[in-house]
C-alpha positions in Angstrom: 0.0 0.0 0.0 1.6 3.3 -1.1 1.2 6.5 0.9 0.2 9.6 -0.9 0.9 13.0 0.6 -2.2 14.5 2.2 -1.0 18.1 2.1 1.6 20.1 0.3 3.3 22.9 2.2 5.0 25.8 0.4 7.4 27.7 2.6 7.4 31.5 1.8 9.6 32.5 4.7 12.0 34.6 2.6 9.1 36.4 1.0 7.4 37.1 4.3 10.7 38.4 5.9 11.3 40.6 2.9 7.8 42.1 3.1 8.1 42.5 6.9 11.4 44.4 6.4 9.8 46.6 3.7 7.0 47.4 6.1 9.5 48.3 8.9 11.3 50.7 6.5 8.0 52.2 5.4 7.0 52.6 9.1 10.3 54.3 9.9 9.9 56.7 7.0 6.3 57.6 8.0 7.5 58.1 11.6 10.3 60.3 10.6 8.0 62.4 8.4 5.6 62.8 11.3 8.5 63.8 13.6 9.6 66.4 11.0 6.1 67.8 10.7 5.9 68.1 14.5 9.4 69.6 14.9 8.5 72.2 12.3 5.9 73.5 14.7 8.8 74.3 17.1 11.1 75.9 14.6 11.6 79.7 15.0 10.4 81.5 12.0 12.2 84.6 10.7 12.5 83.9 6.9 11.5 80.2 7.0 15.0 79.1 5.9 15.5 76.8 8.8 12.0 75.3 8.5 12.5 74.5 4.8 15.9 72.9 5.4 14.3 70.0 7.4 14.7 66.5 5.9 14.1 62.9 6.8 16.4 59.9 6.1 16.1 56.2 6.6 19.0 53.7 6.8 17.4 50.6 5.4 20.3 48.3 6.3 20.3 49.2 10.0 16.6 50.2 10.3 17.3 53.7 11.6 15.5 56.9 10.7 16.6 60.5 11.3 15.4 64.1 11.0 17.8 66.8 10.3 17.9 70.5 9.7 20.7 71.5 7.4 21.7 75.2 7.3 24.4 77.2 9.0 21.5 78.9 10.8 20.4 75.5 12.3 23.8 75.1 14.0 23.7 78.6 15.4 20.1 78.2 16.5 20.9 75.6 19.0 22.6 78.4 21.0 20.7 81.6 20.3 17.5 82.0 18.2 15.3 84.9 17.5 11.8 84.6 19.0 9.2 82.9 16.9 6.9 85.2 14.9 4.0 82.8 14.2 1.3 82.1 16.7 1.9 78.8 18.6 5.6 78.5 17.6 8.0 78.7 20.6 11.5 80.0 20.3 14.2 77.4 20.8 15.0 78.9 24.2 11.8 77.3 25.4 13.0 73.8 24.6 11.9 71.0 26.9 14.5 69.5 29.2 16.2 66.4 27.9 15.1 63.1 29.3 17.1 60.0 30.2 15.7 58.2 27.1 15.5 59.8 23.6 12.3 57.9 23.0 10.4 59.5 26.0 8.6 62.7 25.8 9.4 65.5 28.3 5.7 66.5 28.5 
């Protein structure tokens, strides 16, 4: 009496892992874009140069995302900034205190 297989299993582990990683990269990008949008609410506005210089980046190999502001003004603004001119925008001198963990909010 010969035995016939009752079920066939196709393993798609590599495909699943690839899609999961692609989802993680997409999530990092969306999170970085959200962080950029929220950080722009805190950027002092004089001419808008600093606000427009904001950018996001994602390192797909290491699954790390970042938000940067890239102007000479951005470096100087960490020390002294003019007051914000738009309603609801705080000058950088009103930054919240740093916390022990970069993922926690100081609110």
